[in-house]
N, C-alpha and C positions, 0 to 999 in steps of 0.2 A: 540103066536096065529098065525095060518096060514092064508093065504089070504082069503080062503073060510069062515072061522070063522069071520074074520074082516068084510067081506061083510055082513054077517048076522047081526052083531052087528050094523053096520052103517045103514042098512035097517030098523032096529028097532029104529033109531033116535039118536043113540049115536055118539059122535065124539071121535076119538082116537088120543092121542098126544104121542110124543116121544121126549126125550131129546137127543141132539147130540152135541159132542164136536169137531168133525172133519168133514169137513174142516173149520167149524166155530161153535162158540157156539150159538146154536139156538134150537128152538122148532119146530118140524115138526108135521103136522096134516094130518089126513085122515078123510074125511067126505063125505056127499052127494055131495058137490060142488067139492071136491078134491078126486077123486077115487084113485089116486096115492099119495105117500107121497109128500108134498110140504111144504115149509118153512112158518111157521106162523109168526115168528119174530126172529131177531138176537139180541144178547146181548153182552155187553162189558166184562161180567164176568160170571162164572158159578154160583156164588152166586145170581146175578141178575136174571139169567134164572131160578134158583131153586125157588126163591121167587115168580116169575110170574107163574111158573108151579103150585106151591102150591095153589095160588089163583084160577087158572083155575080148579083145581081138587075139589074145593068146589062145583062146579056145578055137580049135580047128573048125568047129561047126558054126562059128559066128563070122559074118562078113559085112562089109559096108557096101552101100550101093553107089 
């Protein structure tokens, strides 16, 4: 999804999350408060991150890019 499409989705009230492994295992977010990618949370392992991400994605207003 390009930046213009992300902006449209965010303006509609959605939050976009992204998993990242480098430089740290973390989840990044882009929403109305964070117009650029910012770290939502860091994790000790990929499994912990993936579990947390799965829980976040149960919210209908949170999507991945």
